[in-house]
C-alpha positions as CSV (number, residue, x, y, z in Angstrom):
1,M,14.7,-3.4,11.5
2,V,13.1,-0.1,13.2
3,N,10.1,1.6,13.7
4,E,9.4,5.7,13.0
5,A,11.1,6.1,16.4
6,F,13.9,4.2,15.7
7,E,13.0,1.5,17.9
8,L,14.4,-2.1,17.1
9,H,11.9,-5.1,16.5
10,T,13.4,-7.4,18.3
11,E,11.5,-10.6,16.5
12,A,12.3,-9.1,13.3
13,C,15.9,-8.6,13.8
14,A,16.2,-12.0,15.4
15,H,14.5,-13.9,12.4
16,L,17.0,-11.9,9.8
17,A,20.0,-12.7,12.3
18,G,18.7,-16.4,11.9
19,L,18.7,-16.1,7.6
20,R,22.3,-15.1,8.1
21,S,23.4,-17.9,10.3
22,D,21.5,-20.2,7.7
23,D,23.8,-18.6,5.2
24,R,21.0,-17.4,3.1
25,A,22.1,-15.3,0.3
26,Y,22.7,-11.4,1.1
27,N,20.0,-10.3,-1.6
28,T,17.7,-12.6,0.1
29,Q,18.2,-11.4,3.5
30,R,17.8,-7.9,2.3
31,T,14.4,-8.8,0.4
32,Y,13.1,-10.8,3.0
33,A,13.7,-7.3,5.4
34,G,11.8,-5.2,3.0
35,R,9.1,-7.7,3.0
36,I,9.0,-8.3,6.7
37,A,9.1,-4.4,7.4
38,L,6.1,-4.0,4.9
39,Y,4.3,-6.5,6.8
40,L,5.0,-4.7,10.3
41,S,4.1,-1.4,8.6
42,Y,0.8,-2.9,7.3
43,C,0.2,-4.2,10.9
44,T,0.6,-1.1,12.5
45,K,-1.2,1.1,10.5
46,N,-4.2,-1.2,10.7
47,A,-4.2,-1.9,14.1
48,V,-3.2,-5.4,13.8
49,D,-1.7,-7.2,16.3
50,W,1.2,-8.8,14.0
51,T,1.6,-12.0,16.1
52,R,-2.1,-12.9,16.1
53,P,-3.6,-11.9,12.4
54,S,-6.8,-13.6,11.8
55,L,-7.0,-15.1,8.3
56,A,-9.3,-12.4,7.4
57,Q,-6.8,-9.8,8.4
58,L,-4.5,-12.0,6.2
59,M,-6.3,-12.3,3.5
60,A,-7.4,-8.4,3.6
61,M,-3.5,-7.6,3.7
62,M,-3.1,-9.8,0.1
63,R,-5.8,-7.7,-1.2
64,W,-4.0,-4.3,-0.4
65,L,-0.9,-5.9,-1.7
66,V,-2.4,-5.9,-5.2
67,D,-4.8,-2.9,-5.1
68,E,-2.5,-0.1,-3.4
69,L,-1.2,2.5,-5.8
70,L,2.6,2.5,-5.6
71,P,4.7,5.9,-5.9
72,P,5.6,7.1,-9.3
73,R,9.0,6.2,-10.8
74,G,11.1,9.1,-12.0
75,H,9.6,12.9,-12.3
76,R,7.3,12.2,-15.3
77,P,4.9,15.2,-15.4
78,H,2.0,12.3,-16.1
79,P,3.2,9.0,-14.6
80,E,1.0,6.2,-15.2
81,P,-0.4,4.5,-11.6
82,R,2.0,1.5,-11.1
83,F,0.7,-1.4,-8.9
84,R,2.0,-4.6,-7.8
85,N,1.4,-7.7,-9.8
86,K,-0.1,-11.0,-8.1
87,G,3.0,-12.7,-8.4
88,T,4.9,-10.3,-6.3
89,A,1.8,-10.3,-3.4
90,N,2.3,-14.3,-3.4
91,A,6.2,-13.3,-2.8
92,I,5.6,-11.2,0.2
93,M,3.1,-13.1,1.5
94,G,5.3,-16.2,1.3
95,T,7.9,-14.5,3.3
96,V,5.1,-12.9,5.9
97,G,4.0,-16.8,6.1
98,E,7.9,-18.1,7.1
99,F,8.8,-15.2,9.2
100,L,5.3,-16.0,11.5
101,S,6.1,-19.8,11.4
102,W,9.8,-19.1,12.7
103,S,8.5,-16.9,15.4
104,A,5.9,-19.5,16.4
105,L,9.1,-22.0,17.1
106,Q,10.2,-19.0,19.3
107,G,7.1,-19.0,21.2
108,W,6.4,-15.5,20.2
109,V,3.2,-16.6,17.7
110,P,0.4,-19.2,18.5
111,Q,0.5,-22.4,16.8
112,T,-3.0,-21.6,15.6
113,V,-1.9,-18.7,13.4
114,V,0.5,-20.8,11.6
115,S,-2.0,-23.9,11.0
116,Q,-4.3,-21.2,9.1
117,L,-1.8,-20.1,6.5
118,V,-1.8,-23.9,4.9
119,Q,-4.7,-26.4,4.0
120,P,-4.7,-30.1,2.7
121,K,-4.4,-30.6,-1.5
122,F,-4.5,-33.8,-3.1
123,L,-2.2,-34.4,-5.9
124,H,-4.4,-35.7,-8.7
125,Y,-1.3,-35.3,-11.0
126,T,2.2,-36.1,-9.4
127,P,5.6,-35.1,-11.1
128,P,8.2,-37.5,-12.5
129,G,10.0,-39.0,-9.7
130,F,7.3,-38.8,-6.9
131,D,6.4,-41.3,-4.5
132,P,2.6,-41.4,-3.8
133,G,3.1,-44.2,-1.3
134,E,1.4,-47.6,-1.1
135,N,-1.9,-46.4,-0.6
136,G,-1.5,-42.9,-2.0
137,Q,-1.0,-41.3,1.5
138,Y,1.7,-38.9,0.1
139,R,-0.6,-37.7,-2.2
140,T,-2.1,-34.9,0.3
141,V,0.0,-32.2,0.8
142,K,0.0,-28.7,2.6
143,E,-0.4,-25.8,0.0
144,R,-0.5,-22.1,1.0
145,R,-4.0,-20.9,1.7
146,I,-3.7,-17.1,1.0
147,K,-2.2,-16.7,-2.4
148,C,-3.5,-15.4,-5.6
149,R,-3.7,-17.7,-9.0
150,V,-1.7,-16.4,-11.5
151,A,-0.8,-17.8,-15.0
152,V,2.8,-19.4,-15.0
153,P,4.9,-17.1,-17.3
154,G,6.6,-18.8,-20.5
155,Y,10.5,-18.5,-20.5
156,E,12.1,-15.4,-22.0
157,W,15.3,-14.9,-23.8
158,L,17.1,-12.6,-25.8
159,S,17.5,-13.2,-29.6
160,D,21.0,-13.4,-31.4
161,E,20.4,-10.1,-33.0
162,Q,19.6,-8.6,-29.1
163,L,22.4,-10.2,-27.7
164,R,25.0,-8.4,-30.4
165,T,22.8,-5.2,-29.7
166,V,23.9,-5.7,-26.1
167,A,27.5,-6.4,-26.8
168,D,27.8,-3.4,-29.0
169,C,27.0,-1.2,-26.3
170,T,29.7,-2.1,-24.1
171,T,32.6,0.0,-23.9
172,H,35.4,-2.2,-22.5
173,A,36.4,-5.8,-23.2
174,R,35.5,-6.8,-19.4
175,D,32.0,-5.9,-20.1
176,Q,31.5,-7.3,-23.6
177,F,33.1,-10.8,-21.8
178,L,30.6,-10.7,-18.8
179,V,27.5,-10.1,-21.6
180,S,28.8,-12.9,-23.2
181,L,29.5,-15.3,-20.5
182,L,26.1,-14.8,-19.0
183,A,24.3,-15.3,-22.6
184,V,26.3,-18.7,-23.4
185,T,26.1,-20.5,-19.4
186,G,23.1,-18.6,-18.1
187,M,24.2,-18.4,-14.7
188,R,23.3,-15.3,-12.2
189,I,25.0,-12.0,-12.3
190,G,26.0,-12.6,-8.7
191,E,27.8,-15.7,-9.8
192,G,29.3,-14.0,-13.0
193,L,30.7,-11.3,-11.1
194,G,32.1,-13.8,-8.1
195,L,34.2,-15.8,-10.6
196,R,37.9,-15.6,-10.1
197,R,40.6,-16.2,-12.4
198,E,41.3,-20.1,-10.8
199,A,37.8,-20.6,-11.8
200,M,38.3,-20.1,-15.7
201,H,39.5,-23.3,-17.4
202,F,39.5,-22.4,-21.1
203,L,42.2,-24.8,-22.0
204,P,41.5,-27.6,-24.0
205,D,42.7,-30.1,-21.2
206,S,42.7,-28.6,-17.7
207,A,44.5,-31.5,-16.0
208,S,47.4,-29.4,-15.4
209,L,44.8,-27.1,-13.1
210,G,44.0,-30.2,-11.3
211,C,40.9,-30.6,-13.2
212,R,39.6,-33.3,-14.9
213,I,36.8,-31.8,-17.1
214,E,37.6,-31.9,-20.6
215,G,37.1,-28.7,-22.8
216,P,36.4,-25.0,-21.8
217,H,34.5,-24.4,-18.8
218,V,34.1,-22.4,-15.8
219,H,33.7,-23.5,-12.2
220,V,30.8,-21.5,-10.3
221,R,31.2,-21.7,-6.2
222,R,29.7,-20.2,-3.7
223,R,32.5,-17.9,-1.6
224,L,32.8,-14.8,0.0
225,N,34.2,-11.8,-2.6
226,S,35.7,-8.4,-2.1
227,N,32.8,-7.2,-4.4
228,N,30.1,-8.9,-2.1
229,A,28.9,-10.8,-5.3
230,Y,27.6,-14.2,-3.7
231,A,26.4,-17.2,-5.4
232,K,22.7,-18.1,-4.4
233,S,23.2,-22.1,-4.7
234,H,25.1,-23.7,-2.1
235,H,26.3,-26.6,-4.6
236,P,29.2,-26.1,-6.6
237,R,29.3,-26.6,-10.7
238,W,30.7,-26.3,-13.9
239,I,29.6,-24.8,-17.2
240,P,31.0,-25.3,-20.3
241,V,31.7,-22.3,-22.5
242,E,32.4,-21.5,-26.7
243,S,35.6,-20.7,-28.0
244,E,34.1,-17.2,-28.7
245,T,33.8,-17.0,-25.2
246,V,37.5,-17.7,-24.5
247,A,38.4,-15.3,-27.4
248,L,36.7,-12.6,-25.6
249,Y,38.3,-13.8,-22.0
250,A,41.7,-13.3,-23.3
251,D,40.8,-9.9,-24.8
252,Y,39.5,-8.8,-21.4
253,R,43.2,-10.3,-20.2
254,Y,45.2,-7.9,-22.5
255,E,43.0,-4.8,-21.6
256,R,43.3,-5.9,-18.1
257,E,47.2,-5.9,-18.3
258,V,47.8,-2.6,-19.7
259,V,45.8,-0.7,-17.2
260,P,48.8,-0.6,-14.8
261,A,51.4,0.6,-17.4
262,V,48.6,3.4,-18.3
263,C,48.3,4.4,-14.6
264,A,52.1,4.4,-14.1
265,W,52.1,7.4,-16.0
266,P,53.2,10.5,-14.3
267,A,50.1,12.5,-15.3
268,C,48.0,9.9,-13.3
269,G,49.3,11.0,-10.0
């Protein structure tokens, strides 16, 4: 991470290196880098010492995140104004808080700066399985002090007709299989792109593959892939799939097998 003079920001670079050492997902590292750079740029522009921001200065940044006019997208003659939503502002300030807390552990930021980021909150309603303690001492937790109130969004999903429309837009069996796989399993795109053939257990009985799980399914594991696809979760899991997905995978394998034969034609060079 560099400034306008291309000088490295030592503390920010060290924090990003710590994220890599902690095996955080690549997309997470890239997102955090952009958010921390935004915080440092804001501090430079507004003459704020990034190691000692006051509560008022951090709250002013929160308001700025929501009120700032973002650059237009595309080249439309009369683009509509764009602003960050409150959920995005909360996510940015959450990353800033994590960066300041980590920097405090390194001795670069006073602990008083970190302590002002949170406040006590009493849980009147506890989630299932929560242990409040014998005298309710665990009902008081710490919550972020600087955040916007946002409504919890509902779940959104594509209808069967919309899924068919998306599948009909594909031009290769590979893409149609990927769309179907994501729709059936609900896995992340990085998890789908990171699957290997050894993870596809599409037989009724996978005992011959050394797997005791019955029925067609896929195994999702975090590992390094040549295409840089990366599963965000550290925990491996398996997900059942439908027979239609298995058929689409067979079509994809057939399409894949004929590619070398086509490319071996002299005209392909």
